[in-house]
N, C-alpha and C positions, 0 to 999 in steps of 0.2 A: 515467160508470161511476165516475170520480174524485169528481165532486160527491154522488153516491149514497152511496159510502164515507164522505166526509167528513159528511155529514149522519146517517148511521147512528152513527157513533163519537161526533158530538157529541151526539147524542140518548142514548147510553149512558152518555157521560160526566155528564150531567144526572142520571141515575138511579143510576150506580153508575161512579164514576171508576176503581177498582180493576179492574172487569170490562173497561172501555173500554180500558184499558192492555193488560190481558192480551189480549183480542181483537185489538188491533193487533199486538201481539208475533206473534202467529200468522201474521199476513199480511205480516208484513215481510221484506224479503230479507237474511236474518241475514248472508251473507257481505260483500254491498255495503254494509251497515248497519255493521258490524264495522270494515270498510276505513275507512268514512266517519268513524266515531266515533274510530278510533285516529288518523287523520291531524287530524282536529281537535284532539285532546288533544296531538298533537305540535306542532302550530303555535302553540298557546296555553299553552305550557308555564308561563310566567309567572303564569297564573291561580292554580296550584298554591300559590302564596307568597302570595296575596292573602287578608287575614283577611275573615270573614265579618261584615257590618256589619248585616244586613238580619234584624230579630226574625222575620219571617214564614220565613227560611230555616232560622234558628237552631231556630225551634219544629218545623218540618218534620224537621229532623235529628234533634231530640229524640224527636219522634213515630216516626220511623223505627227508632231505637233501641229504645224501648220496645215497639214492634210486632215488631221482631225478637225480642227478649228473651220476650216474650209466645209468639209461635210456636214458640220452643225450648223454652219450658216446656211447651206444650200437646203438642208432639210428644213430649217426653221423658215426659208423661204417658201418651201413648197406647201408646207402645213398651212402658211398664212396665204398663198395664192389659191389653195382648194379651199379654205373659209370664206374667201372672197368670191370664188365661183359659185360655192353653194349660196351665197348671199344674194349674189345677183341673178342666179337662177329662180331662187324664190322670189325676188323682187320682179322678175321678168313674167313668171306665171301671174303674180298678183297683178300686174300691170295689163296684162293681156286679158284676165278674167273681168278685171273693172271696165277696161274698154269694150270688151265683148258685152257686157251687161249694159254699156250706155248706148251702144249701136242698137240693141234689142229695143229698148225703150222709145 
């Protein structure tokens, strides 16, 4: 079972790394993982003070910040779009009702 899961996530990572991480997160034991990660951070607190020297890691951090901002902008856009759609739908219904009343009279 473990080898099959590893092979599946490896294949997913080749085609879509983000999807592979999301897939892995769905199957990860969250309670155990949180405990292990928290313990790891606690045991290696001195790593927080180490400067980042790797250009790859620096570029990854920049990419994460850019993607986070892009996602924020996109979500904000969707929220505004949804608000506009709701407004237009309401306005359209009111207009339809008022024109319907005008035709009857």
